[in-house]
C-alpha positions in Angstrom: 0.2 0.0 -0.1 1.2 3.3 -0.9 2.4 6.2 1.5 0.0 9.1 1.3 2.6 12.1 1.8 2.2 15.5 3.3 4.2 18.7 2.3 7.8 18.4 3.8 7.6 14.5 4.3 10.5 12.5 3.5 10.6 9.0 2.8 13.4 6.3 2.3 12.7 4.7 -1.2 15.4 2.2 -1.5 16.4 0.9 2.1 14.2 -2.1 2.7 13.5 -2.1 -0.7 16.9 -3.3 -2.3 15.4 -4.7 -5.4 14.1 -1.3 -6.4 16.0 -0.1 -9.4 13.4 1.3 -11.7 11.1 4.1 -10.8 8.1 5.4 -12.4 7.6 9.0 -11.4 3.5 9.8 -12.2 2.7 13.6 -12.4 -0.9 14.5 -13.0 -3.6 17.3 -12.8 -6.8 18.3 -14.1 -8.1 21.9 -15.3 -10.6 23.3 -12.8 -14.1 22.7 -14.4 -16.1 25.9 -15.4 -19.8 26.4 -15.3 -22.2 25.1 -18.0 -21.8 28.3 -20.2 -17.9 28.6 -19.6 -15.4 26.8 -21.6 -12.7 25.0 -19.5 -9.5 26.3 -20.5 -6.9 24.2 -22.3 -3.9 24.3 -19.8 -0.8 22.8 -21.1 1.4 21.7 -18.0 4.8 20.2 -18.8 6.5 18.0 -16.3 10.4 18.1 -16.2 13.5 17.0 -14.2 16.7 18.8 -13.3 19.4 16.6 -12.6 21.3 18.5 -9.9 24.9 17.9 -8.4 25.8 17.6 -4.4 25.9 21.5 -4.2 22.5 21.5 -5.7 23.6 23.2 -9.0 22.8 22.2 -12.4 26.1 21.6 -14.3 25.1 21.4 -17.8 22.1 21.9 -20.0 22.1 18.0 -21.1 20.9 17.5 -17.4 17.4 18.9 -17.7 14.9 16.3 -19.0 11.6 17.8 -20.5 9.3 17.4 -23.7 12.1 18.9 -25.9 14.9 16.5 -24.4 13.2 13.2 -23.7 16.1 11.4 -21.9 19.4 12.4 -20.1 22.7 11.4 -22.0 23.4 8.8 -19.4 20.0 7.2 -20.0 18.9 7.1 -16.3 16.1 9.6 -16.6 13.4 9.2 -19.5 10.4 11.6 -20.1 7.5 9.4 -21.9 6.2 12.3 -23.7 4.2 15.5 -23.8 0.5 15.8 -22.7 -1.0 19.2 -23.9 -4.2 19.1 -22.1 -4.2 17.3 -18.5 -7.4 15.5 -19.6 -8.4 11.9 -18.5 -7.7 10.0 -15.4 -4.3 9.0 -13.8 -1.0 10.2 -14.7 -0.4 13.2 -17.4 2.9 12.7 -17.8 5.3 10.2 -16.7 9.2 10.0 -16.1 11.2 6.7 -15.6 14.2 6.8 -13.5 16.6 4.0 -13.3 18.3 4.5 -10.2 21.2 2.3 -10.3 22.1 4.2 -13.8 22.2 7.8 -12.3 25.7 9.0 -12.3 27.5 9.5 -9.2 27.8 13.3 -9.6 24.1 13.7 -9.7 22.6 13.9 -6.1 19.2 15.2 -6.6 16.4 14.6 -9.1 14.3 17.9 -8.9 10.6 17.5 -10.4 9.1 20.6 -12.0 5.7 21.2 -13.5 5.3 24.5 -15.3 2.6 26.0 -17.6 3.6 26.4 -21.1 3.0 29.9 -22.3 1.6 30.9 -19.0 1.9 34.7 -19.6 0.6 34.8 -23.3 -2.4 32.6 -22.1 -3.1 34.2 -18.9 -3.0 30.8 -16.9 -1.8 29.9 -13.5 -2.0 26.9 -11.2 -5.2 28.3 -9.6 -6.8 26.9 -12.7 -5.6 23.5 -11.8 -6.9 21.0 -9.7 -6.1 17.5 -8.4 -2.4 17.8 -8.9 -0.2 15.0 -7.5 3.2 13.2 -7.9 3.6 9.5 -7.2 6.4 7.1 -7.0 5.9 3.4 -8.5 8.1 0.5 -8.1 8.3 -0.3 -12.0 9.3 -4.1 -11.7 6.4 -4.7 -9.3 4.2 -2.2 -10.6 3.5 -1.2 -7.2 2.7 2.5 -6.0 5.2 3.4 -3.2 4.3 7.0 -2.1 1.5 9.5 -3.4 1.6 13.2 -2.9 -1.4 15.2 -3.4 -0.7 19.1 -3.7 -3.8 20.5 -2.2 -2.7 24.0 -1.5 -4.2 27.0 -3.1 -1.5 27.8 -6.0 -3.5 30.6 -7.5 -1.3 33.2 -9.2 1.7 30.8 -9.4 3.0 29.6 -12.7 5.5 26.6 -11.4 5.3 23.9 -9.0 8.4 21.8 -7.7 6.2 18.9 -6.1 9.2 17.0 -5.1 12.8 15.4 -5.2 14.4 12.3 -5.3 17.8 12.5 -3.5 20.8 10.4 -2.2 21.3 10.3 1.4 23.7 7.6 3.0 24.1 5.3 -0.3 20.0 5.1 -0.3 17.5 7.2 -2.4 14.7 9.1 -0.7 11.6 11.3 -1.6 11.0 14.5 -0.4 7.7 15.9 -1.0 8.1 19.6 -1.5 5.0 21.2 -2.8 6.7 24.4 -3.6 5.2 27.1 -6.0 6.9 30.0 -8.1 6.2 32.6 -10.3 8.7 31.5 -13.0 7.2 31.9 -16.6 9.3 29.1 -18.1 11.6 25.8 -17.6 14.6 28.0 -18.4 13.5 30.4 -15.8 13.5 27.6 -13.3 16.7 26.0 -14.3 18.5 29.3 -14.1 18.0 29.3 -10.3 20.2 26.3 -10.2 23.3 27.3 -12.3 
């Protein structure tokens, strides 16, 4: 049974789960439903990963995995593709992490969701509901942890739902639930250079 996380909670992913090598990170959201005569906006949220070193820095552009760069050069992080509407149940975008292939120089995998063309479309996360991030053991197809982002993120244009990080030779997950006003993935990445 999956652990339901709260903001700020950290859990160990690999300790006691020695066979865990491949992790599916599912990210999901739904557009807020409008009234009968109002059209629900088409909001294009994009999930990405910043692969950060021990100092929490992005060493190179290739360490950003997103819809325009679907796999890290080492192959340890793979994005399965872009969903431009958020429609439907379940994960809207998925990222596969092969933990035992993450290079030693990488200590944090920071997950980010931003709204594509948020300024031009006048959209923010107040127009999104049911946002979540979840961790699934790929080999067992078993959900390990689930974090619902239930805060009011109105006016915010980017979310940092969580991170996977190394600690004493193990991989852990931190439910961050942070929101920013960054307008693009490049603005978010700039914070870590």
